[in-house]
VEXGU-78757 format. One line per 3 residues: for each residue x, y, z of C-alpha. Coordinates in nm, 4 decimals. Layout:
! residues N
X/Y/Z ~ ...
//
This chain:
! residues 71
8.2474/9.8826/7.0341 ~ 7.9821/9.5963/7.0659 ~ 8.2000/9.3655/6.8962
8.5027/9.3899/7.0828 ~ 8.3120/9.3761/7.4267 ~ 8.1696/9.0066/7.2404
8.5499/8.9019/7.1767 ~ 8.6849/8.9959/7.5173 ~ 8.3448/8.7995/7.6578
8.4644/8.5048/7.4412 ~ 8.8263/8.4998/7.5157 ~ 8.7837/8.5450/7.8315
8.5223/8.2665/7.8583 ~ 8.7768/8.0447/7.6874 ~ 9.0659/8.1228/7.9395
8.8262/7.9872/8.2403 ~ 8.7743/7.6999/8.0163 ~ 9.1535/7.6080/7.9744
9.2071/7.6915/8.3798 ~ 8.9139/7.4519/8.4559 ~ 9.0347/7.1708/8.2427
9.3733/7.2480/8.3740 ~ 9.2370/7.1745/8.7476 ~ 9.0380/6.8981/8.6106
9.3787/6.6990/8.4970 ~ 9.5788/6.7758/8.7935 ~ 9.3465/6.7000/9.1001
9.4180/6.3754/9.2369 ~ 9.1029/6.3478/9.4543 ~ 8.7373/6.4529/9.3420
8.5073/6.6164/9.5954 ~ 8.3626/6.3176/9.6951 ~ 8.7246/6.1644/9.8025
8.7182/5.9529/9.4827 ~ 9.0924/5.9077/9.3340 ~ 9.0954/6.0108/8.9895
9.2686/5.7743/8.7323 ~ 9.2981/5.8767/8.4019 ~ 9.0158/5.7250/8.2140
8.7692/5.9368/8.4655 ~ 8.9762/6.2385/8.4037 ~ 8.8884/6.2192/8.0707
8.5510/6.1571/8.1561 ~ 8.5435/6.4182/8.3408 ~ 8.6918/6.6855/8.0841
8.4165/6.5033/7.8407 ~ 8.1349/6.6374/8.0456 ~ 8.3110/6.9278/8.0716
8.3889/7.0064/7.7395 ~ 8.0194/6.9072/7.5959 ~ 7.9353/7.2115/7.8659
8.1298/7.4050/7.7511 ~ 8.0218/7.3510/7.3455 ~ 7.6388/7.3942/7.4495
7.7381/7.7004/7.6171 ~ 7.9382/7.8304/7.2875 ~ 7.6605/7.7088/7.0827
7.3663/7.8836/7.2497 ~ 7.5800/8.1923/7.2497 ~ 7.6592/8.2223/6.9305
7.3168/8.1113/6.7780 ~ 7.1468/8.4151/7.0013 ~ 7.4634/8.6121/6.8345
7.4018/8.5776/6.4978 ~ 7.0038/8.5501/6.5600 ~ 7.0548/8.9372/6.7146
7.2704/9.0014/6.4182 ~ 7.0357/8.9107/6.1271 ~ 6.7665/9.0985/6.2749
6.9175/9.3772/6.3359 ~ 6.9838/9.4363/5.9652
//
């Protein structure tokens, strides 16, 4: 049961990541009113991707840490 919950959370998180990534690439103006060029879109996506990978790394470290000490 717990493993299914973990997988469900990861799938929801991936879907949210994809949706927000599409939003970053489709917007023409950011919150400050600056026009989004292709270079700026890639910078925004890179920052978003690094944040997402950091969150995934922490989640997987916790998952393996808990699984290791449960045995």
